[in-house]
C-alpha positions in Angstrom: 79.1 58.2 -65.3 81.4 61.3 -65.6 80.4 64.0 -67.6 83.3 65.5 -69.7 83.6 69.1 -70.5 83.1 70.2 -74.0 86.2 71.4 -75.9 87.0 75.1 -75.6 86.2 77.0 -78.8 85.9 75.5 -82.4 89.4 73.9 -82.2 89.4 72.8 -78.6 92.6 74.7 -78.0 92.7 76.1 -74.3 93.8 79.5 -73.5 97.6 79.5 -72.6 98.7 80.9 -69.1 96.3 78.5 -67.3 96.7 74.8 -66.3 95.0 72.6 -68.9 91.5 71.6 -67.5 91.4 68.0 -67.9 89.7 65.7 -68.7 88.4 67.6 -71.9 86.8 66.2 -75.1 88.1 67.4 -78.4 85.7 67.8 -81.3 86.7 64.4 -82.7 85.4 62.7 -79.7 88.7 61.8 -78.2 89.3 62.7 -74.5 92.5 64.3 -73.2 93.3 63.3 -69.7 96.0 62.7 -67.1 97.9 59.5 -67.6 97.2 57.1 -64.7 99.4 54.2 -63.4 96.8 51.6 -64.8 97.4 53.1 -68.3 101.0 52.3 -68.4 100.7 48.8 -69.9 98.6 50.1 -72.7 100.9 53.0 -73.2 103.9 50.9 -73.2 102.3 48.7 -75.8 101.8 51.6 -78.2 105.4 52.7 -77.5 106.9 49.4 -78.6 104.6 49.6 -81.7 105.5 53.2 -82.5 109.1 53.3 -81.7 110.4 49.6 -82.1 114.2 50.9 -82.3 114.1 53.3 -79.5 111.1 52.3 -77.3 111.2 53.3 -73.7 111.3 50.5 -71.2 108.2 49.9 -69.2 110.0 50.8 -66.0 110.9 54.3 -67.4 107.2 55.1 -67.6 106.6 54.1 -64.0 109.7 56.2 -63.1 108.4 59.2 -64.9 104.9 59.0 -63.5 105.9 59.0 -59.9 107.6 62.3 -60.3 104.7 64.7 -60.3 106.6 67.6 -58.9 108.6 67.8 -62.1 106.5 65.8 -64.6 103.2 65.8 -66.1 101.9 62.9 -68.4 98.7 62.9 -70.7 96.9 60.3 -72.6 94.4 60.8 -75.6 91.7 58.2 -75.3 89.3 57.2 -77.9 86.4 54.7 -78.2 89.1 51.9 -78.8 91.1 52.9 -75.8 94.5 55.0 -75.7 95.4 56.5 -79.1 98.1 59.0 -78.0 100.2 60.1 -75.1 102.6 62.9 -74.1 104.7 64.1 -71.2 106.7 67.2 -70.0 109.5 67.6 -67.6 109.9 71.0 -66.1 112.8 72.2 -63.8 112.5 76.0 -63.8 113.3 78.0 -65.8 113.3 75.1 -68.6 110.6 72.6 -69.7 111.3 69.9 -72.0 108.8 67.7 -74.1 109.9 64.3 -73.1 107.7 62.3 -75.6 104.5 63.0 -77.6 102.8 60.1 -79.9 99.8 59.5 -81.6 98.7 56.2 -83.4 98.6 56.4 -87.3 94.9 55.4 -87.3 94.0 58.7 -85.6 96.2 61.1 -87.6 94.3 64.2 -89.2 92.1 64.6 -86.1 94.3 67.3 -84.2 95.2 65.1 -81.3 99.0 65.8 -81.5 98.2 69.5 -81.6 96.0 69.2 -78.6 98.6 67.3 -76.5 101.1 69.8 -77.4 99.0 72.7 -76.5 98.3 71.1 -73.0 102.3 70.4 -72.5 102.8 74.2 -73.2 100.0 75.3 -70.8 101.5 73.0 -68.2 104.9 74.3 -68.8 103.8 78.0 -68.3 101.9 76.9 -65.1 105.1 75.6 -63.7 106.9 78.9 -64.3 108.9 77.8 -67.4 110.6 80.6 -69.5 111.4 78.2 -72.3 110.2 74.9 -73.7 112.6 72.6 -75.4 112.5 69.6 -77.6 114.3 67.5 -80.1 113.0 66.6 -83.6 114.6 64.5 -86.3 116.3 66.5 -88.9 114.6 64.2 -91.6 111.0 64.9 -90.4 110.0 68.2 -92.0 106.2 67.7 -91.1 107.2 67.6 -87.5 109.3 70.7 -87.9 106.4 72.5 -89.4 104.1 71.6 -86.5 106.5 73.1 -84.0 107.2 76.3 -86.2 103.4 76.8 -86.1 103.5 76.7 -82.4 106.4 79.3 -82.4 109.2 77.0 -81.8 112.5 77.9 -83.5 115.7 75.8 -84.3 118.6 76.8 -81.8 121.1 73.8 -82.1 121.7 70.4 -84.1 123.0 67.3 -82.2 124.8 65.2 -84.7 123.9 61.6 -85.3 121.6 61.9 -82.1 119.4 59.0 -83.0 120.4 55.5 -83.2 120.1 55.4 -87.0 122.5 58.2 -87.3 120.1 60.9 -88.0 120.7 64.4 -86.6 118.4 66.0 -83.9 117.2 69.4 -84.3 116.9 71.3 -81.0 114.0 73.6 -81.0 112.8 76.3 -78.3 109.6 78.0 -77.6 110.0 81.1 -75.5 106.7 81.3 -73.6 106.2 85.1 -73.7 105.2 84.6 -77.4 102.6 81.9 -76.7 99.5 83.9 -76.5 99.9 85.5 -79.8 100.9 82.1 -81.3 97.9 80.6 -79.7 95.5 83.1 -81.2 96.9 82.4 -84.8 96.6 78.6 -84.2 92.8 78.9 -83.2 92.2 80.8 -86.5 94.2 78.4 -88.6 92.4 75.4 -87.2 89.0 77.1 -87.9 90.0 77.8 -91.5 91.5 74.1 -91.6 88.2 72.6 -90.5 86.3 74.5 -93.2 88.9 73.3 -95.9 88.6 69.7 -94.7 84.7 69.9 -94.6 84.8 71.2 -98.3 87.4 68.6 -99.4 85.5 65.7 -98.0 87.4 62.5 -96.8 90.4 62.9 -99.1 91.1 66.5 -97.8 94.3 67.5 -96.1 95.1 66.2 -92.7 96.1 68.1 -89.6 99.5 67.7 -87.8 100.1 64.8 -85.6 102.9 64.2 -83.3 105.3 61.3 -82.3 108.2 61.1 -80.1 109.7 64.6 -79.3 107.6 66.0 -82.2 107.7 63.2 -84.7 104.7 63.3 -86.9 105.5 60.1 -88.6 105.2 57.5 -85.7 107.0 54.9 -87.6 110.0 57.0 -87.4 111.5 56.8 -83.9 112.6 60.0 -82.3 113.8 59.1 -78.8 115.4 61.2 -76.1 
């Protein structure tokens, strides 16, 4: 039986500038680890459920996972199985968030934030200067998540998604990650205090979906 490391700090956010140490357990009990070939069927099942319009074909996950020289894919695993997943492509000096998704039942547990944090750490480890992503123009919650991490909008792709919604192109310049990370740790500690005081009906933390989607029912496909 493997013994998983405890999360680092109250928020479980690792220090940037180093590779994410996986597997790691979040305070919620969910484990973040590398995606394995055996995970692909379950991940694809979630993909079809969360992104029925723009779901990746099964083969695409296989194709991505066999390119470790430029890719890294993660899963979030809870007691019921895989509840989230994310992936990064990095060809120096640019890294790109390929996908990030969390099932609705596990919203409010900081899983999307944890996955994104690990992708950023991986981009830095691989020598990226910038991390790019696309997010739907009609998803302000996702945009706010990225702004918290230090992303800024740099471009708009008109009618990028199949339903005609524009995509906002956002960029994170990695030299700013350390200061943003310190702010996030503080915010998450404060947020945990607020949720504890508010009880079950308290405000939820940010979660993510395809390329930063926080509402998994709205497809955000590259």
